[in-house]
C-alpha positions as CSV (number, residue, x, y, z in Angstrom):
1,X,-12.8,-24.2,-0.5
2,X,-15.9,-21.5,-0.1
3,X,-13.8,-20.0,3.1
4,X,-10.5,-19.5,1.1
5,X,-12.6,-18.1,-1.8
6,X,-14.0,-15.6,0.9
7,X,-11.1,-14.8,2.6
8,X,-9.2,-14.3,-0.8
9,X,-12.1,-11.3,-1.4
10,X,-11.9,-10.0,1.5
11,X,-7.7,-9.7,1.9
12,X,-7.8,-8.4,-2.2
13,X,-9.9,-5.5,-1.0
14,X,-8.4,-2.3,-1.3
15,X,-8.2,-0.6,2.5
16,X,-10.7,1.7,3.0
17,X,-9.5,5.3,4.0
18,X,-12.5,7.5,5.3
19,X,-11.6,9.6,7.8
20,X,-15.2,10.3,8.3
21,X,-16.4,6.4,8.9
22,X,-13.4,5.5,10.7
23,X,-16.1,2.8,11.8
24,X,-16.5,0.9,8.5
25,X,-12.7,1.3,8.2
26,X,-12.0,-0.8,11.4
27,X,-14.5,-3.3,10.5
28,X,-12.5,-3.9,7.3
29,X,-9.2,-3.9,9.4
30,X,-10.4,-6.8,11.7
31,X,-12.1,-8.9,9.2
32,X,-8.4,-9.0,7.3
33,X,-6.9,-9.7,10.4
34,X,-9.1,-12.9,11.4
35,X,-8.6,-14.0,7.4
36,X,-4.6,-13.8,8.1
37,X,-5.3,-15.6,11.6
38,X,-7.3,-18.5,9.3
39,X,-4.4,-18.4,6.9
40,X,-1.5,-18.7,8.7
41,X,-2.6,-20.9,11.4
42,X,-5.8,-22.9,11.0
43,X,-5.5,-23.5,6.8
44,X,-2.3,-25.4,7.4
45,X,-4.2,-27.8,10.0
46,X,-6.2,-29.1,7.7
47,X,-3.8,-29.6,4.7
48,X,-1.8,-31.4,7.4
49,X,-5.1,-33.1,8.4
50,X,-5.8,-34.0,5.1
51,X,-2.4,-35.4,4.1
52,X,-2.4,-37.5,7.5
53,X,-5.9,-39.1,6.2
54,X,-4.1,-39.9,3.1
55,X,-1.0,-41.1,4.8
56,X,-3.4,-43.6,7.3
57,X,-5.3,-44.9,4.3
58,X,-1.8,-45.8,2.1
59,X,-0.8,-47.6,6.0
60,X,-4.4,-49.0,5.7
61,X,-4.3,-50.7,2.3
62,X,-0.4,-51.9,3.1
63,X,-1.6,-53.6,6.5
64,X,-5.4,-55.0,4.5
65,X,-3.7,-58.2,3.5
66,X,-1.2,-58.8,6.5
67,X,-4.0,-58.8,8.6
68,X,-6.6,-60.6,6.6
69,X,-3.8,-63.2,6.6
70,X,-3.1,-63.0,10.1
71,X,-7.1,-62.7,11.1
72,X,-7.5,-66.7,9.1
73,X,-4.8,-67.9,11.9
74,X,-5.5,-66.1,15.2
75,X,-7.4,-69.5,16.9
76,X,-4.9,-71.6,16.2
77,X,-1.7,-69.7,15.7
78,X,-0.8,-67.7,19.2
79,X,2.3,-65.7,17.4
80,X,-0.3,-64.9,14.1
81,X,-2.6,-63.6,17.0
82,X,-0.2,-61.6,18.5
83,X,1.0,-60.1,15.4
84,X,-2.8,-59.3,14.6
85,X,-3.4,-57.5,17.6
86,X,-0.1,-55.6,17.4
87,X,-0.4,-54.6,13.8
88,X,-4.6,-53.8,14.3
89,X,-3.7,-51.8,17.9
90,X,-1.5,-49.5,15.5
91,X,-3.9,-48.7,13.3
92,X,-6.5,-48.0,16.1
93,X,-4.2,-45.7,17.8
94,X,-3.7,-44.0,13.9
95,X,-7.6,-43.7,13.7
96,X,-7.9,-42.6,17.3
97,X,-5.7,-39.7,16.8
98,X,-7.1,-38.3,13.3
99,X,-10.2,-38.5,14.8
100,X,-9.1,-36.1,17.5
101,X,-7.2,-33.8,15.4
102,X,-11.0,-33.9,13.2
103,X,-13.1,-33.2,16.2
104,X,-10.4,-30.3,17.4
105,X,-10.1,-28.4,13.6
106,X,-13.8,-29.0,13.4
107,X,-14.4,-27.1,16.7
108,X,-11.7,-24.6,15.0
109,X,-13.5,-24.1,11.5
110,X,-16.7,-23.8,13.4
111,X,-15.4,-20.9,15.6
112,X,-14.1,-19.3,12.8
113,X,-17.1,-19.4,10.9
114,X,-19.0,-17.6,13.5
115,X,-16.2,-15.1,13.3
116,X,-16.4,-14.9,9.7
117,X,-20.3,-14.9,9.6
118,X,-20.0,-12.1,11.9
119,X,-17.3,-10.0,10.2
120,X,-19.2,-10.4,7.1
121,X,-22.3,-8.9,9.1
122,X,-20.7,-6.2,10.4
123,X,-19.1,-5.3,7.1
124,X,-22.3,-5.3,4.7
125,X,-24.2,-3.4,7.9
126,X,-21.3,-0.7,8.4
127,X,-20.8,-0.2,4.5
128,X,-25.0,0.1,4.1
129,X,-24.6,3.0,6.1
130,X,-21.7,4.1,4.2
131,X,-23.2,4.1,0.6
132,X,-26.5,5.6,2.6
133,X,-24.6,8.4,3.9
134,X,-22.9,9.0,0.5
135,X,-25.7,8.5,-1.5
136,X,-28.6,8.6,0.6
137,X,-31.2,11.2,1.5
138,X,-29.9,12.6,4.1
139,X,-26.5,11.5,2.6
140,X,-23.5,14.4,3.2
141,X,-23.2,14.3,-0.9
142,X,-26.2,14.6,-1.5
143,X,-26.9,17.6,0.8
144,X,-24.0,19.2,-0.7
145,X,-25.1,18.9,-4.2
146,X,-28.5,20.6,-3.2
147,X,-26.9,23.4,-1.2
148,X,-24.5,23.9,-4.2
149,X,-27.5,24.0,-7.1
150,X,-29.5,26.2,-4.5
151,X,-26.6,28.7,-4.5
152,X,-26.5,28.5,-8.2
153,X,-29.5,29.3,-8.5
154,X,-29.8,32.0,-6.0
155,X,-26.7,33.5,-8.2
156,X,-28.9,33.1,-11.0
157,X,-31.7,34.9,-9.9
158,X,-29.3,38.1,-9.1
159,X,-27.5,38.3,-12.4
160,X,-31.3,38.5,-14.0
161,X,-32.2,41.1,-11.7
162,X,-29.0,43.1,-12.7
163,X,-29.7,42.4,-16.6
164,X,-32.8,43.5,-16.6
165,X,-31.8,47.0,-15.6
166,X,-29.8,47.9,-19.1
167,X,-28.5,51.1,-17.7
168,X,-26.3,49.7,-15.3
169,X,-25.2,47.4,-17.3
170,X,-24.4,49.3,-19.9
171,X,-22.0,51.4,-17.4
172,X,-20.3,48.1,-16.1
173,X,-19.4,44.6,-16.7
174,X,-19.7,40.7,-15.5
175,X,-16.5,38.9,-16.1
176,X,-16.9,35.0,-16.1
177,X,-13.7,33.5,-14.8
178,X,-12.8,29.7,-13.8
179,X,-11.9,29.4,-10.5
180,X,-9.1,26.3,-10.1
181,X,-8.1,24.4,-6.8
182,X,-6.9,20.9,-5.5
183,X,-7.6,18.1,-3.3
184,X,-5.4,15.2,-2.4
185,X,-7.5,11.9,-1.0
186,X,-6.4,9.3,1.5
187,X,-3.7,7.8,-0.7
188,X,-1.9,11.2,-1.1
189,X,-3.0,11.1,-4.9
190,X,-4.1,14.8,-5.9
191,X,-6.4,16.0,-8.3
192,X,-7.1,19.7,-10.1
193,X,-10.8,20.7,-9.7
194,X,-12.0,23.8,-11.6
195,X,-15.3,24.9,-12.2
196,X,-16.9,28.6,-13.9
197,X,-17.8,31.1,-11.4
198,X,-18.3,35.0,-11.7
199,X,-15.4,36.3,-11.5
200,X,-15.7,39.8,-11.1
201,X,-18.4,42.4,-11.3
202,X,-17.6,45.9,-12.3
203,X,-17.2,48.9,-9.8
204,X,-19.8,50.5,-11.7
205,X,-21.9,47.8,-10.8
206,X,-21.1,47.1,-7.0
207,X,-21.5,51.0,-6.2
208,X,-24.5,51.4,-8.6
209,X,-26.9,54.4,-8.0
210,X,-29.5,51.4,-8.4
211,X,-30.2,50.1,-5.1
212,X,-31.2,46.7,-6.6
213,X,-28.6,46.6,-8.9
214,X,-26.1,47.4,-6.0
215,X,-28.0,44.5,-3.4
216,X,-27.7,42.4,-5.9
217,X,-24.2,42.9,-6.6
218,X,-23.4,42.1,-3.4
219,X,-25.7,39.3,-2.8
220,X,-23.7,37.5,-5.7
221,X,-20.4,38.5,-3.8
222,X,-21.8,36.3,-0.9
223,X,-23.0,33.9,-2.5
224,X,-19.6,33.3,-4.7
225,X,-18.2,33.0,-0.9
226,X,-20.3,30.1,0.1
227,X,-20.0,28.7,-2.7
228,X,-16.4,27.9,-2.9
229,X,-16.0,25.6,0.3
230,X,-19.1,23.5,-0.4
231,X,-18.0,22.9,-4.3
232,X,-14.2,22.1,-2.5
233,X,-16.3,19.7,0.1
234,X,-17.9,18.2,-2.5
235,X,-15.0,17.4,-4.4
236,X,-13.1,16.0,-1.6
237,X,-16.2,13.7,0.0
238,X,-16.4,12.3,-3.8
239,X,-12.9,11.6,-3.9
240,X,-13.0,9.5,-0.5
241,X,-16.2,7.8,-1.7
242,X,-14.4,6.6,-4.9
243,X,-11.8,4.9,-2.4
244,X,-13.9,2.1,-1.9
245,X,-16.6,2.2,-4.7
């Protein structure tokens, strides 16, 4: 039952589909393949063995009274002795057959348990590595968030530089807008992402006579170009991560 429960858990897991983590995907495939082998081949053998043992128990109970009766006459009655030895021999052969099946199934069971233990260990290791990659201090998601936060902070600093020059602001304008893009996960599901950003800086600001305002505007435009790919990548990575978390 324990192995069956483990197998059921493995088979019910959604398929992991993360291109950047092919080893995790492969280990899950191996684990599922081994569980299916157990379900299709070895589990039926155990069921058959259990049924054979039950049939033997029934046969033994039906033979017992007869054997007991014959055993009382084996010393006086040659026919009783012959019948007793014949019946006893049949039961002994059945016991031997069942024992051989049990030993073979036990070998297969131990072999399969070793495979399952290895699968479980490998899958756990790769899952831990995936979690660290996605969420750890060196993970892609954390790194992307840090880069986005840094660039957004830089944009805010440049905006502060411009806003501290009211003479230039009076002449021009800063338009705040929303950028929209679509991401697709490994199951072909799509998701629309939008985020607030600086839409445009007017020509009066971009071409301002004040050099600090003009340079700040150019840096904002450059940081905006850097920001969009990072947000797209972060959204895509998080979408892939949610397929198995």
